C-alpha positions in Angstrom: 132.6 75.0 132.3 131.3 75.0 128.9 128.3 72.9 128.0 127.1 71.8 124.7 123.4 71.6 124.3 122.0 69.2 122.3 117.7 67.2 122.9 117.9 63.5 122.3 114.6 61.5 122.1 111.6 62.5 120.4 112.3 64.8 117.1 112.2 68.5 117.7 113.9 71.8 115.9 116.4 71.8 118.8 117.9 68.1 117.2 118.8 70.5 114.9 120.5 72.6 116.7 123.8 72.3 118.9 125.3 75.0 120.7 128.3 75.2 122.9 128.4 77.4 125.9 132.0 78.7 126.2 134.6 79.9 124.1 134.2 79.7 119.7 137.7 78.8 119.2 138.0 75.5 121.6 134.4 74.6 119.7 135.6 74.8 116.3 138.7 73.3 116.7 136.1 70.1 118.3 134.3 70.2 114.9 135.1 68.0 111.6 136.5 69.2 108.5 134.7 70.2 105.4 131.2 69.3 107.4 129.8 73.2 107.1 127.7 74.2 104.1 127.6 77.8 105.6 129.3 80.2 107.6 127.4 82.9 108.7 128.0 84.9 112.3 128.7 88.7 113.0 131.5 88.9 115.3 132.0 91.3 118.2 132.9 94.9 116.8 135.5 95.3 119.7 133.6 98.2 120.9 132.5 97.0 124.1 129.6 95.8 124.3 128.7 93.4 127.7 129.5 90.3 125.4 132.8 91.1 124.6 136.0 92.3 126.3 137.7 95.3 124.5 140.9 94.5 123.0 143.6 96.0 121.4 143.5 97.0 117.7 145.9 93.7 117.4 144.5 91.2 119.5 141.0 91.7 117.8 142.4 91.3 114.8 144.8 88.8 115.4 141.7 86.6 117.1 139.3 87.1 114.1 142.0 85.8 112.0 142.2 82.5 113.9 138.2 82.1 113.8 138.6 82.9 110.0 141.2 79.9 109.7 139.2 77.4 111.3 136.3 78.6 109.8 137.5 78.0 106.4 138.8 74.3 107.6 135.8 73.6 108.1 133.7 75.2 105.0 133.3 72.5 102.4 134.3 72.8 99.1 131.4 75.1 97.2 130.4 76.1 100.8 130.3 80.0 101.7 131.5 82.4 104.5 129.4 85.7 105.4 130.7 87.8 107.7 128.5 91.0 108.5 130.3 94.2 110.0 129.8 97.8 111.1 131.7 100.5 111.7 133.6 101.3 115.4 135.6 104.6 116.3 139.6 104.7 116.4 141.5 106.7 119.1 140.8 110.2 117.6 136.9 109.7 116.7 137.4 108.6 113.3 135.3 106.3 112.1 136.7 102.7 111.2 134.8 100.5 108.7 135.6 96.9 109.6 135.1 95.3 107.0 138.2 97.3 105.7 140.3 96.1 108.3 139.6 92.6 107.8 139.7 92.1 104.2 143.7 92.0 104.4 143.0 89.0 106.4 140.2 87.6 104.2 142.6 88.1 100.9 145.0 86.6 102.7 143.2 83.1 102.7 143.5 82.0 99.0 140.9 79.3 99.2 138.2 82.1 99.7 136.9 83.9 96.5 135.1 87.6 97.2 132.1 87.3 95.3 130.1 90.5 97.0 130.3 93.5 99.5 126.7 93.2 100.4 125.3 96.7 101.9 122.5 96.4 104.4 120.8 99.4 104.7 118.0 100.4 107.7 116.4 103.4 108.0 116.8 103.9 111.5 119.3 104.0 114.4 121.6 107.1 116.0 121.0 110.8 115.1 124.2 112.1 115.0 124.8 116.0 115.0 128.6 116.3 113.8 128.3 113.9 110.4 125.4 111.9 108.8 123.8 109.4 111.0 124.9 105.6 110.3 122.6 103.8 108.4 123.9 100.6 106.4 126.9 97.7 107.9 128.1 95.1 105.3 128.5 91.6 104.5 131.3 89.9 103.2 130.0 87.0 101.0 133.2 84.7 100.3 133.3 81.5 99.0 135.7 78.4 99.1 136.4 77.6 95.6 135.0 79.1 92.0 132.6 76.0 92.3 129.6 77.1 94.6 126.1 77.0 95.6 124.0 80.0 94.5 120.3 79.7 94.4 119.1 83.1 93.0 115.3 81.7 92.6 115.1 81.9 96.1 115.9 85.4 96.9 114.5 86.9 93.6 112.2 90.3 94.5 109.3 91.5 92.4 110.4 93.0 89.6 109.6 96.9 88.7 107.7 96.5 86.2 106.2 93.1 85.5 104.2 93.8 82.9 107.4 95.4 80.5 107.8 93.8 77.2 111.1 93.8 75.0 110.5 95.4 71.7 112.9 93.6 69.4 115.1 91.1 69.4 113.5 87.0 69.6 112.5 88.0 72.9 109.8 90.9 70.9 106.7 90.9 72.4 107.6 88.7 75.7 108.3 90.5 78.8 111.7 91.4 79.5 112.2 90.6 82.6 112.3 87.3 84.9 109.1 86.0 85.3 110.2 84.6 88.9 111.4 88.5 89.9 114.3 90.1 90.1 118.2 89.5 91.0 118.0 91.5 94.7 121.4 93.3 94.2 124.1 93.9 96.4 122.0 96.8 98.5 119.7 95.2 100.9 116.9 97.4 102.9 116.0 95.6 105.8 114.6 97.2 108.9 116.7 97.0 111.6 115.8 95.3 115.2 116.3 98.1 117.2 112.5 99.6 120.0 109.8 98.2 119.0 110.5 95.9 116.2 108.5 92.4 117.0 112.1 90.6 117.1 113.6 92.7 119.8 115.0 90.4 122.6 117.5 91.7 125.3 120.4 91.4 122.9 121.6 94.9 122.0 122.9 93.8 119.0 120.8 91.3 117.2 120.4 91.4 113.2 117.0 90.7 111.6 116.0 86.9 110.7 115.4 88.3 107.3 118.9 89.2 106.6 120.0 86.0 107.5 117.0 84.1 105.7 118.3 85.7 102.8 121.9 84.5 103.2 120.8 81.0 104.3 118.4 80.5 101.1 120.8 81.5 98.7 124.2 79.8 100.0 122.2 76.4 100.9 119.8 73.7 100.6 117.7 72.0 103.4 119.6 69.9 105.8 122.4 71.6 105.4 124.8 72.5 108.4 124.6 75.9 109.0 127.5 77.2 111.9 127.8 80.4 113.6 130.6 80.7 115.9 129.0 83.9 117.6 125.6 83.2 118.4 124.1 86.1 120.3 120.6 86.2 119.8 120.7 83.0 117.8 119.6 85.0 114.7 121.2 82.9 112.6 120.0 79.6 113.9 116.5 80.3 114.1 116.7 81.4 110.6 118.5 78.1 109.4 115.5 75.9 111.5 113.2 78.1 109.9 114.1 76.5 106.6 114.9 73.2 107.5 119.0 73.5 107.7 120.8 72.4 111.0 122.7 74.8 113.2 125.6 74.7 115.1 127.7 77.7 117.0 129.0 79.0 120.2 128.6 81.6 122.3 129.4 82.7 125.8 127.1 84.1 127.4 124.7 82.1 129.6 121.3 84.5 129.3 121.8 84.1 125.8 121.6 80.7 124.8 118.6 80.5 127.3 117.5 83.2 124.4 118.3 81.3 122.2 116.3 77.9 122.9 113.4 80.0 124.0 113.3 81.6 120.4 113.7 77.7 118.9 110.8 76.7 120.8 108.3 79.7 119.9 109.4 78.7 116.0 108.2 74.9 117.1 104.6 76.2 118.5 104.0 79.0 115.6 104.7 81.7 118.0 108.0 83.1 117.0 107.3 86.6 116.2 109.4 88.0 113.3 109.3 90.3 110.1 108.3 88.5 106.7 111.3 88.9 104.0 108.1 89.9 101.8 107.3 92.7 104.1 107.6 96.1 102.1 109.9 98.4 104.6 107.2 101.2 104.7 103.2 100.9 104.4 101.7 104.0 106.3 98.5 104.3 108.5 96.1 106.7 106.8 94.6 109.2 109.0 97.4 109.5 111.8 98.6 111.5 113.7 102.1 110.2 112.7 100.9 110.3 108.7 99.1 113.3 108.3 100.8 116.5 108.0 99.4 119.4 110.5 97.7 121.6 108.3 99.9 124.9 109.8 103.2 125.0 112.3 105.2 127.7 113.3 108.6 128.2 113.2 111.1 131.8 114.3 107.6 133.3 114.1 106.4 132.6 111.2 103.1 130.9 110.4 104.0 128.4 107.4 101.9 126.1 105.2 102.6 121.9 105.3 104.8 123.1 102.0 107.0 125.7 103.9 105.4 129.0 102.0 105.1 132.0 104.4 
């Protein structure tokens, strides 16, 4: 039987987390309308992972439409909905972008307005031989109405040239960029959770805390309720609780629920491993085998210098 978890008594972050073990659609239908500030999720891609049942394309899109409709019902006016999606392969092994398949479903819901199609770029993944390796996924950011929560200052990034001054006009001689940092734009470079990433759990397809944090900080405020209908490893919930929000969601796999609760306890204890939003993408260590080019290397029987001269 599906179970709902919440902790009463002495306050802990688990008090601000409600998890339903079972079908998300049933759970969503029990929640009150206009109670959620932000819906943030990465739904199953219908590629046959351990946590999903493979469906026909028509069944998959119909189920997604039902979940989206419930999420819209639950979303407050001025709230945001973020659907994080990747790609799958069709019957002819052609690439199918899932956001393109779901866009008509979203566009038919006139309560929503698409604000950005955010490209999440990462540098590592499977190495392809017959096409360019996939190195991005997308986040469709919709708002419910034209008056919506958007906290740009919370997610600004450092200016490229912080000392640059305006050279004409009324701001001549003053900094030309915002001293709080610049708008991060709609292409975000954030490492994905693979291999030895500090956030890696047993879940095969979790997204990074930094990605969820950016969206939570930009589209909500402390104590707002954040919903993830497909909790997975609980990254949305962890990022929400880490930033003083409340979280609610559903998950079908009992072992993933244990992972979520363990991560939240680690967050409370200050032992949760995560990659900071502020950490640079690449910090090469000097004089290591991986960062020092070989003096000579051989190819086709010729010894080459580091830049390739014979």
